[in-house]
N, C-alpha and C positions, 0 to 999 in steps of 0.2 A: 504494500500500500504506500502510495507517495504522499509525502507531507511537504508543504511549502518550505523552501530551504532557509527562510529567515528565522525559523525556529526549529531546533533539533527535536526529533521525535522522542518523547519520553516513553519509557516502558510502562505500560498500563499495569496498575496494581490490581490484580483480580481478587476481590474480597473473599476471604475464607473465614478467618477468625479475627474479630476485632471487638473493641469495646463499643457498645451501643449506647449513645447518650440519650437521655429521656427527651421526647419531643414535647416542646411547649404547646399547651393546648391553645388553639386559636379559633374562636368561633367564627363561622361564616366566611370561608376563604374567598378571595377575590381573584378571578382569572381574567386578565385584560389583554386585548391585542395591542400592546403598547407601541410597537414599532410603527404601526400605521399612522398614529397621531403625529409623530415627529416628521414623518415623510410628508404628510398632507400639509403641514404648516408652511413648508417652503416650496411645495410642488408647483404651485401656480407661478411663482417667481421664475422658476426654471423654464417653464413652458411658454410664458408670455413674451419675455425678452431677455436677452443677455444683459442689456443695460440695466434693467431693474435688479437683476441678480447681483451684478457688480456693485451697484449702489448700496444694496443691503450688506454686502461683504465689507465694504470700507466704512460703513456707518456703525459697525459693532466691533467689540474687542475680538481678538483672535480665538478666544475660548469663552464666549458670552454665557454659556450655560454650565460652566464648571462650578459646582457648589460644594465640592469636598476637596481636600488637599491630600494627594497621594504622596507617600514617602518615596524616596528614590528606589527602594527595593520594590514597592508596589507598582510604581510607574514602569519598571523594567519588565514586569509581567506582560505588558502589552507590547506587541511586536514593534521594533524600531528598525526593521529591515529595509528593503527597497522602498523608495518613495511611493506614496499612494497616488499623488496627483501630478498632472501636468498643467501648468498655468500659463496664461498669456494675457497681455493687457487688452487684447481684442476679443477674447473668448472667455466663457465661463470655465472654471476649473473642471477637469475631467479625470476619471479614474485611469490609471496606467496598469493596474494589476488587480487580481481578485483580492477582495477585502472582506474580512470576517468581523462582524460587529455583534457583541454580546448585549442583549437588551434585557433588563430586569425590571419587573413591576413590583413595587414594594408597598405593602400596606402595614401601617403601624397604628395600633389602638391606644387609647389612654391607659388601658390595663397593662400595656407593655412597657410603659415608662413611668417615671416618678410624677404622679399627678400634680404635685406642687409646682412642677416646672412648666405646666401648661395652664394658661389663664382660664379659669372657670371650670377646669376639668373635674375638680372635687364636687362641684354642685350639679353636674349633669345628670348623674344617676344612671348612666349607661355607658357602654364602651364606644366612644366616638373616635373617628379617624383623626390622626395627628399629622401635621405637615412635617414629615421626616423621611429620610432615606435609609435610616439605620435600623432596619427590621428584617424579618424573614421575607424572602422573595417569593411572591405568589405566582409570578410569571417568569419563565426563563426561555428566551429565544436566542438562537444563533442564526444571524443573517449572513448570507454570502452574496455579495455583489460581484458578479463575474463578467467583466467586459470581454473575456475571451469567448464565452459561450452565449452572451446576451441574456443569461438567466439571473433571476433573483430567487435564491433558495432560502426558505425559512424553516428551521428545525425547532420544534417545540420540545423542551425537556420538562417532563412532568415534575412538579414540585416534590412528589413523594418518591422520586427515584432514589434507590439505595446506592450510596456511593461513599467513597472516602473523602472526608472533609478534614483537612489538617491531621490526617492519620487516624481519624475516628470514623467508624462506619455508622452512617446516619442518613437522614433525609437531606438531599442536596440543597434544599431551600434554606438550610441553616448557615450556609457559607457566607451569605451577605451579612447576616447578623453577627457572625464571629469575626469576619475579616473583610467585609465590604466587597467591592467589585473585583479587587485583585484576587482574593481567595476564591471567589466564585469562578473567575476565569481559569484559575489553576485547576480547580476541581473538575470543571466541565472539559477543559483541554485533556486532562488525564483520562476522563471517562471516554473520550472520543479517540484515544490512542495518540494524543500529541498534536491535535489540530491547533494551529496558531490562532490567537485572538488578537486583533489589531487595536480595537477600541471598545469602549463600553458606553451604554446609555442606561441610566436609571430613571424610572418614572415614578413619581408619587401619585397614587391612585386618586387622591382628592381632586385632581384636575380633570379626571376622565369625564365626569358628568358635564362639566362646563365645556369641554372640548366637543362632545357630541352635540350639545346645544349650539355651540358656535358653528358647527358644520351644517346645522339645519336638520339634524336627526339622521338616521340611517335606516334603510328599508331592508328587512331580513324576514326569512320564514322561521317562525317559532315552531319547532317540530312537535310540541305537545303542550298541553296545559302545564304551567309551572306555578306552584303555590307553596309558599314557605313563610314562616314567621319566627323571628328571634327578637324578643323584646329587649334582651340584654344589650344589643347594639343597634336597636331600631332598624332591623333588617326586615323589610316586608316585600315579599315577592308575590306578584299576582298577575300573570300573563296568560292570555288565551292563545291556543294554537292557531297558526295561519300566518300568511304574509301580511306585514304591517310596518309602518314607519315608527320607529322607537325614538323617543326623546332621550335626553341624557340619563334621567332617573330610570327609565324603562330599560335602556341599554345595560345599565349596571345590574338590574335584576336578571336580565338574560345571561350576563356573564358571571354572575355570582352563584347562580343556581347549580348545585351539584348533588341534589338529593334524589338520585336514581341509581339503577344497578351499576352504571359505569363510573359513578362518583367523579373524581377529578379528571379522569380520562375523557369522560363525556364532555366535561367543560373545555378540555383542550380542543375537542371537535367543534364545539360552538365558537370557540375563539377563532378557529380557521374560517368558519362560515362568516363571522363578522369581518375578518380581514378581507375576504373576497368582496364583501359588500362595500366596505369603506373604500377600497382601491377603485372599484368600478364606478362608484357614485361621486367621488370627490376629486379624483385626479383629472380635472378639466379646468379651462380658463375661468369659468364662473366662480370658482372658489376664491379668486383673487379679491373679491369684494369682502370676503370674510377674514382675510389674512390678518388685519390688525388685531382683531379679537382673539384669533387663534394664537398669535405670537404672544399676546399678553398672558394667556393661560399657561403656555408651555414654559415661559421664562420663570414662572414661580414653581413649577412642578417637574423640572427636568434637570438631571445632573449628568454631564458627559465630558469626556476628555477629547471629543471631536472638536476641531477648529471650525470656524464658520465656513472657511473655504472647502473643507472636507464635507460639511453638511450640504453645501450647495451642489457639490459634485455627486454625492449620493442621491440627492433628490432629483437632480437632472437625469441621472441614470434610471432611477425608479419610474419617473414620469414617461420615459420612452420604452418601458418594458411592456410587452404584450401580455395579455392574460394567460396565454398558453405557456409563457416562459416564467410565470410566477409559480414556483413549485414548493408546496408546503408539506413538510415531513413531520413525523413524530418519532422520538427516540424509541427504537425497537425494544420490546420487553413484554413482561407478563405480570398479571396481578399476583401478589403473594397470597398464600392461604393462611387462615388463622392457626392452623397446626404448625406452620413454619415459624411465624414471628408474632410477637404480641402486638406490634404495630402494623398498620397497613402500608405496604411498599409497592412501588413499581420496580420490578426486578429486571435489570438490563440484560438484553440478549447480545453478548459481545460479538459473536460471529456475524449476526445480522448488522450490528453497528459498524463493524469493519467494512462490510460490503457497501453499506449506505455511504459511509465516509469516503471510500474510494471513488464511488460514483459521483458524488456531489461536492466533496470538499478536497479531493486530492488534486495533484498536478495534472493528472490525465482525465480530469472530470469532463473535458470537452469531447472525449471519445464515447461513442455509444456503447452501452453495455449489451451483452448478448441476451436475447430473449430466452426465458425459461421454457422448457418443453411444456406444451399444454397439459399433458397428463399429470404433471407435478403441481399445477396451480390450483389453489382453492378459490373457486369463483362463487360469489353470492349474488343473487338477483334480488333487487329491491324494486317493487313495482309502483308506478305512479299512475297507471292507466286504468286499473280496475277491470282489465280484460284477461280472463283466464286462458283464452285461446292464444293470445299474444304471449303470455308467459310460457305456455307449453311449447309454442313455436320457438321461443328463445332457447329453451332447454334442449329441444331436438337439434337445433342448429349448432349449439355448442357441442353436443355429443358427436354429431357428424364431423365436427372440426377437430376432434381429438381431445376435447375437454371432458374429463370423466368425473372430476370432483366438483360437482355443481349442486348447490342447494338454493332454496327460495327462502329469503329472510323476511323481515318485517316490511310492510308496505310503507311508502312515503306518504306524508300528508299534504304534499303539494304536487299539482300536475306539472310535468316537465314537457316542454315542447321538443327538446332534444335529449336523447339518451346520453347519460354520463358514464364514461368508463373510468372508474376511479382506481388509480394505482395506490392502493391503501398503504403499501409498504415501500413506496418509492420506485417500483419496478416499471419505469416508463416504457422500456423496450417491449415487455410482454403485453402491456396495455395497448400499445400501438399495434402490435401484431394482432391482437384480438379485434381491434377496430377494423383492420383490413379484412378479417374474416366476416364480420357482421355487416360492413359497408354502411354503417350508420354511426352517429354519436360523436362525442367530443371527449378526448382524453384529458383527464385532470390528475395531476400529481398532488394529492392531498390525503389527509387521514380522516375524512369525513364519512367513509363508508363503514361496512361491517368490520368490527375489530378483529374477527377471526379469519378474515379473507386476505388473499393476496391481491385480488381484483374484485371490486364491487361494481356490478352493472346496475345502474339506476335507470330503469326502463322508462322511456319517454314516448311521446306521441309519434315520433318519426318512425318507430318500429311497426306501427299499426297499419300503415299503408297496404302492405301485402301479407301481413301476418296476423291481423286482429279480426275479431268477430264483428266489431262495431262499425268497421269501415269497408 
């Protein structure tokens, strides 16, 4: 497996026996698609004109959003290899090589800090959010901006992932609490077999509601009714199933809900759904009118060691990336069982991690991976048509094409005009080969399908033309 040369590959420590530190109890975890907000804040600038982008760059300090001081040892964790940017007085800064950005979403409650240090906290009577970056990270994303392939890769690392943090085997979300972004970067780099991390972004979740409102809301499909109440922190979730435009408060409800069979992993899937929606709905010139309000929010709730020139380059790259080249992955693993551990963990699958890292984060990531033989793939069909004939026709077509491990999963609650072929575990080559067999659909690299599948086929109306009973 190839690793960028500006950071030596470390030997991953495969956890066997280690001291497990007790997990601090945190009511009502928050899972937020943090990277999208930062991108949107400057996207319109990059797409409207180079002159506007240059004006923004010279009007702000080189690191306008740096709100924490890294020691020299901590700063050295983040790659100082080949230059990230090429700059010119006549053009916006642009990326010169693949860049890996660690994004952390942090939620801190009054119960996590000394109440006397927070104005009015002692009188609230519940666990309120505090404007701080020094807590457990609820969201961990590794973004790879790769100008060699034109891809934007987003890997979600579940907060319950069992990993070594400072030599102690625990949940990886403790790394930010114990050692900030540097320790988190070290822990995730080791988990991925030595992948270099160039920069970090930390987001305080207090600003998320304001950001959604500043963006004018976001339209998503709520997959099912969501209802939950926690008076201890004034968390009230009450959403009905179906496609709808969510304001800031409702978006937080959507992202905080984790009270189903898939728990935190289900929330990772909803995070990816929200990412897609935000990208498609806000990366357009009309967002420029909202830019001042967006910038006002992020300046109070973002901590990053990115310079403004680097921010402009990343946003310019993201604004030109097509939907098919935005690829969203989830760290491969499995749920732990109560018989194995007292705490609930996401147990990493190291062999699958190595394969995914080689394909999306290695030096040879531009090369296409070989498709897996159809007979070895686990394919799950999720229907949105309500047509049993169409479902059976899909099963028969797959069987005739050599796909033997096919099951029908739960139906979708939204009608799809176009079939989605979801590469659940990042195997784009196999998903593309399946699309060639079916002659319909859109390939998506994301983790929003069936958790036990290699490929999930979300059956849409385009399959009904010659295969359904209703048409």
